[in-house]
N, C-alpha and C positions, 0 to 999 in steps of 0.2 A: 571745278575749273582748275585748281592748282595741279591736280594730277594730269589733266590734259596738257597744261603748259609744260610740265616736266617731260612728258613723252614727246611733245613737239620739239623741245630743246634738245633732248637726246637724239631725236631724228636728225636735227640740224648738225649736231656735233659729229654724228657718223658721216654725214655728207661732207662736212669740212675735212674730216680725216681721210676720206676716200679721195677727195680732190687733191689734197696734199700729196697723197701717195701717187696719184696719177701724174702730178707735176714733177716729181722727182725722177731723175734718170734711172731707168731700170737696169740693175746690175745683175748679170747672169752669174750664178755661183754653183759650185759643185760640192757634193758631200755634206750638205746641210742637214743637221738633225731635225726631226719633225718638230720638236718643241722649241726650235730656234726660228721657225717660220712664222711670220705675221700674216694671217689670212683669215678673212671672214667666210663663213658658210662653207667649210671644206667638204668636198665631195670627191670620192676616190673610185675610179674605174680600175678593176683588175682585169687586164686583157690577156686571155690565154694564148692568143696568136703571137704576141710579141713578148709574152712572159714579163710584162712590166706593169707597174702601177702608175696611173695618171691622176693627179690631184688638181682640181680646179676649185673655183669659188667666186669671190668678188674681185673684180678688177680686170677680167678678160685675159688672165694669165694662166699658165700651166706649169706644174712641177712633175718630174718623172723620177721613179725609183725602181730598183730591182728587188728591194727587201723591206720597204716601208720605213727603214731606219735612216738611210742616207739618201737625200733628195738633190736633184739638179734642177735649177731654174732661177727665177721664173722666165718663161718665154711667152710672148704674146701670141695667142692662137685664134682669138675672135676677130673676124674681119666683117665690117659692116659697110653698107652703101651710104656714102655721105649725102646722097640725094634723097634718101628715104626719110621717113618720119623721125628717125633717130637723130638726124643731123650729123655733122662731121665728127664729133667727138662725144658719143654718148657715154654716160656712166654705165658700168656693167656690174650687176649684182648677182650673187647667189646662183651661179651656173652649176649644173651637173651634167655628166656625160652618160649617154645610153647607147649601147650597141643594139641595132635592130635591122634585121634582114640584110646583113652584109655591109651596112654603113654605120657611121658613128654620128650621134646627134648631140648638139650643145643646147640645152634648155637654159636660157638665161633671162635676166630682167634688164631692160635697157631704159635709160632715162635721158630725155632731151630737156635740159634745164631751160632752154630758150623758148620752149612752148608751154604756155600756161593754159590748162583746160578748165580750171574752176577756182573759186575762192570760197573757203568754208571757215567760218568764225575768224575772218581776217587772215587766214593762212592760205597762201597761194598753193594750188595743187599743180604739179608739173606733169608733163606728158611722160608716162611710165607704163611699160607693158612687158609681159612675158612673151618671149619669141623663141624661135628654133632656128639654129644654124646646122649645117651638115658638112661632113668630111668623109673621105675614103680611108683616113688613117686616124688612130686614136689621138695622136699628137697634132692633128690639124694640118693646115689651117682650116677653120670652120667658117663657112660662107653662107650668105643668104640663099633661100630657095625661092619658089615661084611667088607665093603670096606676100605682099608687102606688109600686111596687117593680119595678125592672128586674133586679136581681141579688140573690143570697142575702143575707139580713140578717145571717148569722153569719160573713160573710167580708168583710174590707176590700178594696175594689177601687178602682181609680183610673185616670185618664187615658184614658177611653173615647173612641174616635174612630169614624169611619164609613167603610164600604166596601160597594159592591155587587159581589158576586162573579160568576164566570162562570155560575152558575146563575140569575142575574138577581135573586137575593134580597138584601135589605139586611141588613147585619151590624154589630154593635158589636164592635170589637176593643179590649181593655182589659188592664190589669195586675191580677193577684192579688198583693197586696202582701207583700213579704218579711217584714214585721214579724210576721205570723202564719205565713206559709208556710215561713219559713226560707230558701227558695230561690224568689225571685219568679218568676212565670210570665207569659207572654203568652197570652191566650185569646180565643176568638171565641164570640159567641152570636147566633143569628138574631133579627132584629127583625120585628115585625108590618109589613105593607105600608105603613101610615101612620106607622110608627116609634113608635107609642103604647105599646109594651110589647115584651117579649121572648117568644120561642117556644122551648120545649124546654130542653135543658141546654147548658151551655157545653162547649167542646172545647179542649184544650191545643194550642197551636201550638209553643211552645218555652219553655225555662226560662232564667233568667239564667246559670246555670252551664254551659249548652251553648255559650256564647260563648268564642272563643279570645283575645279582646283585653282584656276587662275583668278587673281584678285586685283582690285584697285579701289581707290576712294572716289566717291562721287563729289559733287559740288558742296555737299553739306558734311563731308568727312565720313560718310557712312560706307561700309563695305559693299561691293558689288562685283560681279564677274568682270574681268578685264575685256577690253575692246579689240585686242590685237590678235590676228591670225598670221602665222609666219611658218615658213619652212616645212611644207608637207613632204612626206616620203612614204610610199606604199610598200607593203610586204604581205606575205602569206605564211601562216604557221604550218607546221607539218600536218596538222589536222585539217588544213584547208581554210582556216579562218582568215578573212581579209582584215588587215589593220592598217593604221596610219599613225606615224609619229608626227607631231607638229609642235610648234613653240609659241608661247605667249609670255606673260609676265605675272609674277606674284609681287605686287607693288612695284618695287624697283629692281627686282631680281629676275633675270632671264631664265626661263624654266621650260622644260619639255614634257609633254604629256603624250598619251596614246589613246586612240579611239578605234572601236571595232565596228564593222558592218554586220548587222544582224542577218541580212540576206546573203552575205558573201559576195555582193557586187557593189559597185560604186553607188548604186541607188540607195543603199542603206536599208533601213534607218541606221544612223551612226550612234553608237552608245559609248559614252565617255567613261574611262576609268576614273575613279574618284581621286587618286593620288598621282603626282607626277612620276615619270618613268626614270628620270635622271636626277642627280643631286642638283642643288641650286647653282646657278651661274654656268650651266652647260646647256646649249641648245643648238637649234638648226641642224639636226642630225640626219644621217642617212646610213643605210646598211649595205655591206658588201661582203662577199666571201674572198678570203685571201687565195692566192694561187695554189695553196695546199689545202684549201677547203674550210678554213676557220672563219666563223661569222664574227664580224666586227661592226661597231658603229663609230662613225666619225662625227665629231661635234666641235664647236669652238667655245671657248670661255672668254670672259672679259677681264682685262687688268690694265693698270696704269703703269707705264714705263717712262721714267724721267718726265713725268707730267704729260705724257702723250697717251691717249686712249688707244689700246690695241686689242685685237682678237687673235687667239692662238689655237691651232688645231690640237685635238686630243683624240685618242682611240679608247673605246671600251669593248670588253668582251660582250657578246650577245648570244642568245639561245632562242631558237624557234622550234625546238624539238617537241614541244607540247602544244597546248591550246592557246598560249599567249606569249608575247615577247617578254623575255627576261633579260635585263641588263646586269652584267656582272661587274667585275673589278676593272680598273684601268689597265689597258694593255700597253706595255712598253716594248716597242720593237727591238 
């Protein structure tokens, strides 16, 4: 029970920090070093058309750079319908950008705190879901498409990302949140050809407690696998092996692991690596190639600055030239 309360408290602290950030006036700045930016869940799109990097994450904002070293922003790019389920001012988490068939797509998590969908162990579950916005340009604005709802209204889902599987169909891969499920899961759902909505029902890929490396204490103080699934991102190695990086916790330390599909498709089965893929206190990663072809991973770390909890983006070198993902040293632009 103590571990559950700690995680719930952490969750509320993050919400409070995000609300405070939303309440402050957004000041656009130029020439900002990457390690001076405060941003959760950093995701970077390297766009060959504009020869620019676009970094998004939590908050509905966007940063732009020509060289990964000096960034301009933040600028608001996510536009939502105030009459939709999201309400007039949804919280926006963990967005990433994907270019697909000539358009740019914003996969984000939206929370309407005014709508309560459930109560579990006296904790209120708010309306939260992964959703997709679209734009003709990488720097937006990103706007809603046809379908008002992608995922079930009675389930909190988050951290949706994009993958085209071996059947050539597009999919959203996302987390069903542990706050309601008790044991967070990773799931897939097919998307319409233009990504404007979902098709059919979701399918379970794996659960948090399938993992051999994440840990927490149960009500009696005994070790068990952690309950949290967070931050999926798909990749393929040079040998064609399908993998996914994802994040959970080792007690109170945010940590990222990797899992591979034995079949080479989203259907798995998914086999977990025994050890984490990144050092402690780094997570919610994604992979991208720089404009000159170098593979990097973006992640965030946690730290306290003047008593305020913040998350800061970082880059690591990465290698997919063999049969598995190898994470190298920190990359300093």
